[in-house]
N, C-alpha and C positions, 0 to 999 in steps of 0.2 A: 481857047476857050470853046470853039465849036467842039473839040473832040472831047471836051467834059461832059456838054449837053447830052453827043451823042451816046455816050457812056451811062452818061446818068438815063435817058431814055431805055437803051439797053436792058439796064439794071432795072427798073423800074418795068418794063417787061418782064424779064426773067421773074421778077418778087410777085407779079400779078399771077403770073403763071404758076407758081409755086401754089400760092394761095388757093387758088381755084382747081390744083391737084388733090389738096387737101382737105378742102371740100368735097370734092367729087367722091373723095374716099369717106365720108363720112354722109353722105347722102346715100350710101350704097349702109350703111351701120344703122340709119334713122331705116330706111326702106326695109331692110331684114325684120329691124324691132318690131313697125308697124305690122309684117306681114306676119308676124308671130304670133298678132294677138286674138282669134278667135272668133271669127264671121257670123252674124246670124241672117236667115232668110228670111226674115220678118219683114227686115224691110232693103228691098232689093239695093244696089249701086246701081248707078248709072254711069255710062263712061266719064261724062263732065265731074262725076263727084272721082274717079280715079284720075283721072285730070290736074283736077285743082288740088287734090291729095300730093301729086307728087309733084306739081310744083311750088306746091309750102314746103316739103321738106327740102327742094331744091334752094326756097330762098332762105331757109333754114339751116342747110349746112354752106351757104358764103356768106350767112354772117358769122356762124360759129366760126368757120377758118380765118375769118375777117377781124374778128373780136378774143376769142378764146383761146384760138392755135398760135398765136405769134411766133411762142417756141417750136413747134411742130416746122412751119411755113418757114422759119429762119434755121432751123437745120438741113430742112431740104434744097434750101435757097444759096446756103454756104457751102452744101454738096455739087450743087450742078454749078454754082459760078465756076467751086473750084477746079473744077474737071474743061469746063467750058474756058476761060476766058485767060488759059494758061498758053 
């Protein structure tokens, strides 16, 4: 019984790490997409706005990985679990 709970905790941690990895990939995609939009000097951007935008993209990417990229996360998880738990 204890062995199963340790394995399930290990599995949950690995799955969460895979989800975070997929989220970090899409964070970079969101950031590159945003950076490709032409910016105007009419209204200068403050460091606080930059920080907020980066945090917003990070949260978006976590949510996308959790809700919409389950197949990608599952594939990454299966590949890592296959190598790690043999």
